[in-house]
N, C-alpha and C positions, 0 to 999 in steps of 0.2 A: 491529487488532494481534492481537486477542484471537482473531478468526476465522481468521487465518494460523496462529496458535498451536495451535489445536482441529483444523484441518485437516489439519495436518504430524501431529500426534501421533495422529491418527485412521488415517491412511495407514500409520503404523508399528506401528498396533495397541496403542498404549501401550506398547510393549515395555519392560519394566523402567524407566518413565518415570513421575516425579512432577511434578506442576505446583504450585507455590506461587503464591499470587494473594492480594490483599487482601480481607479479609473484607467481606462485604455483596455480593459478586459472584455472579452466577447460575453456577453450576458446568455448567449444562445435562446435568446427570447424567453428566458424565465421570468416569471412574475415577481414583482416586489424586490428589486434588486436595487440598491442605493450604492452610488460610487463616491469613493474618497481620494482627495488629492494626493498624489506622492510626494512627500517631502515632509518638512518640520511640522506643518499643519495638520498631519493626517489623523493624530491621534486626539487632538484636541476637536477637530470635524466629528469623528467618530463618536466621542462623547456626547456631543451635542445633539447629533442624529438619535443617538439611542435615548437620551432622556425625552425627548419629543416622541419616540416611538413606546415609551414606557412598557419594556417587555417585562414578562414574569422570570422567564430564564435567558440567559445570555450564553450562547455556544461559542467559545474561541477556538478555531481550527488552528493549530501550531502558535505561533507568536505568543510564547509564555510571558515574556516581559510585557508586551502590550496588554495580556489578559490580566495580568496582576495590576498594572495601572488602573484599567477600567474597572475591576472589581472594588478597587479602594473608591473609585469616584462614584460608582453606583452600586452602594452596600445594600438597596431595597430590593435589587434583582438577586436571584440565584445564578450562581455562574458554573458552567462546565469547561474544564480546560482538556480540549479534544486534540491528543498528541497522536499525530502520524509517523513519528519516528521515535526510536527509542531514546531513553534519556540516560546520559552519561552518569555513573555514580559519582559522588563528590569526592575529589581529590585530597581534601583537607578539611580541617574543623571549620573554619571560616566558610568553605563552599557548602558544607552540610548546612550551617546556621542559615547561609543566604538563600539556599534552594528550599530548605524546609519551610521558610519564612515565604517564598514566592507562590509555593505549590499550596500551602495552607490556606492562601486566600480563597481557593476553590471550593465550592461545596462539593464538587466531585470529578474526577479526572478519568477520561474514557481513552483506552489504548485500544489500537487495532488488531491485538492479538493478545490471547492468554499469556504468551511467551513474553511480550512488551510488558504487561502488566506485573507479572512475576520480576522482572528484573528491575521495575520501580519500586516493589514490594519490598525486596531485598534491599534496595539502596536507600529507601525512606520508610521505615517499618512504621514510624508513628503515623504516616499518612495511608498506610496499605487499605484500610477500613472503609476509604471512600474512593477507591480505584476499580474501575470496571474494565471489562473488555468486550468490544463490538467488533468483531473480524469485518473486514471491509467487504462492502456487497457488490455485486456486478449485475449490471444488465445485460444478460447474457445473448439477447435476442438478436442485436447487430453484430455479434462476435460468431455466431454459429454457423456451421457447415458441417457437411457430412463428414465424418470419420474417416470412411472408406473411399472418399474422394481426395486422395492425397497426391502431390508430387514428391518424388525423393529429394526431399530439401531438410537441411538440419538450419534450425532458426534460434538466433538470439535476439531478444531487445532488452535494453536494460541502460544504464548508464555507462559511460566509456571509462570507467575507474577499477582500480585494483580489486577492490571489495567485493565487485560483480563476476570476478575470475574470468575478465577477459583475455588475460595473457595465458590463462590454461587453455582457454578454448583455441585460441589462434595457434599454442604449440601442438594441440591434438589435431586440428584441421587436416593438415598435409597428410598425415599417415592414412586417414580415414579417405579422403579424396583420392590419393594414389592407388589404394587397394579397391575403391569402387568407382570406377570411372563414370557410373551413371548417376551418381549423386552429386548435389550442388549444395552451397551455405548460403545463407544471408545474415548478415550482422546488422542490426538497428541498433546504432550506438548514440544515446542520447547526450545531451551537453557535451557536444565533441569540441565545442571551442574552449570550454572550461578545462578539459582533460585531454586536448590533442596531443600535446607535448609527451605525456607519458603514453598514451594508447598508439599513436602513429608507429611508433617503432614495432609493436607486436603486430599490428595489422599489416605492414608493408610487405612482408614474406609471402602474404596470400596473393598477391598482384600476379604472381605468375602462374596463377589459375584462370585468369581472363574471367570471361562472364560466367565461369561455375563460382565463383564467389563475389557476391553482392554486398557492397558495404554502403549502407544507408546511415549518413550523418543527421543527427537529430531529426529523426523521420517525424512526420505527423502521425497522430492516433489512428486516423484514416489508413495512412500506409502501413503502420503496424500490423493492423488489423488484417488488412488485404493480405499481407504476406503471411500470417499466421493461419489464416484459413485454407491455405494450401500445404503449408508445411507440415512433413510425417513427423518428425522429431522437433521438440523444442528443448531448450537449455536452460536453466537457473542455477548455476554451480556457485552461488554466493558464497565468499569465504567469511562474510560476517553474519551477525543473526539479524537477519532481516525483519523490520517490523510486522510485517505480513506476508507479501509476497504477491502483489496483485499481479504482475506479469505472469507468475505461475498460473494463477486463476484464468487469466486470459486466454493463457496457450490452452487449457484444458477445455475452456468455452469455444474455441476455434476448431476444435477437436483432433490436438496434435497429442502425441505421446511424450510425455514430460520425463525429462531426467533431472534431479533436483538435489542440492546439496542437504536439504532438510533442516538447514539451521534458522535458528530463530522462529518466526511464526510461518515458514514454508510448509511444515507439516500440518499445520492448521490449514494452510490454503488448500493442499491438494490430497489430505487424508491417506488412506492406503493406496491412491490411483497414482503414484509416479514411481520410478525407479530411482531409489536414492543411494548417494554416493557415500561411502564411509569414510573416504578423504576427498580432498579435492585436489586431484594431480592430474597430470597427462595420462599416466597409466590407468587409472581408474575411470577417467571420462573415456578413454579410447574403448575399454572394455564394455563399459555401459552402452554406447552408441554401436560398437559391434555387435552386441546382443540383440538390439532392436533391429538392427537392418538385417540381420541372419534370421529373425522370426516374425515375418509379418504379420501372422495371426496374433501373436502375443502383443505387437504393437497395436493392431487394431483393436484388441482388447481392452489394453489399458486407455487409447483414445476414448473408447465409447463409455467406458466405467469413469474417467474422470469427468467427462463433459456432463455425464448423468448426476454425478456428485455436485459438481458446481453448479448446475441449474437447478437443484434441489437443496442445497445447503446453504449457499451465499447469495439469496435473493435480497434485493432491495426490499422488498415487503417484510421478509423474517427480521432483518437488520434494523429496519426502520422501527418496527414493534419494540425490539429490545431497547433501542435508543429512547423511543418515547416512553418506556417504564421508568428508566432511569431519569429522564427529565421530569416527570410528574412525581419522583421520589424526592428528588431534591427540592423540588417547590414545596411540596407538603412536609417535608421535614423541617424546614424554616418555621412552618405554622405550629409544629409541636414542640420546637427546640425549647420553649421557655415552660412546658409542662414538666411534672415530676417525672424521673427516669421509668416508672413503671409504664407509662403512657407513652412512651418515645417509639418510634417505628424502627423496625430492623432494617438491616441490609436488604434490598430487592433481589430477588431471585429471576 
């Protein structure tokens, strides 16, 4: 999420933008960053700082409860709720009332894929008219590596949780590695401390392969990037509807051929440039990996086309321009809301 925010801000040259984040975060030398105390004073300090800054539009990334409170405290500004995860549908009438009330305080809601926006629109149809999709951007240059300079490595980068298909990957790899002794695997398992009790039993049987299987627990972004730049095949076999699939975009940018479940926003991330699984099982994943190992020319074609697609489609400049139009719309909409309906603006395109 931080990477997305910074990519968008940099593409807009931080034009009259101020970023508020928790203290202790590395600001990466970004301009106009203000820190907030972690604890009960956080929200009060945030509101005080925003009042001094007097922004035209406040963009709240994640944090919907805080966003609703700040929107109530600063009604003179336009408020965008920027959601990086999918929102669960209400479980009962009380939930529907509570969440509709919360999200209605936003002048607009931004989702990271059309798929995530569609889920929201189905769950909250009264608010669908002010929901937009801006797919995640990627600064592809730091990820770029030549697609034809690959090592025989199968790579996965994601959280060490059931929804990411980690158990299916671990069950699939032994047969692949036994049949193809020249191939290796690297699993970059994020949030390991949180999910290790579930993940460790699935990972443990791979220890018999020694240095042919590398397990990186909560690897840094720099290490993920380094590993992906040399991997021939990358995996995103998510079982759940991914909000977008930034890991897929990163794999494409790094020059790996991608096998994907295509769920949620993953098809928007990859377009037609991934090998999609009809079902996420050991059998289907084995078949897909075998197909790419057996056909190096196909693997290279997929890697190159996916890299070109990402570098032309998911650029920070393009996504920032889309976001800027939404920001400008919600600000201008406030200026015309009091006018008779024939003069009111339509939803931006």
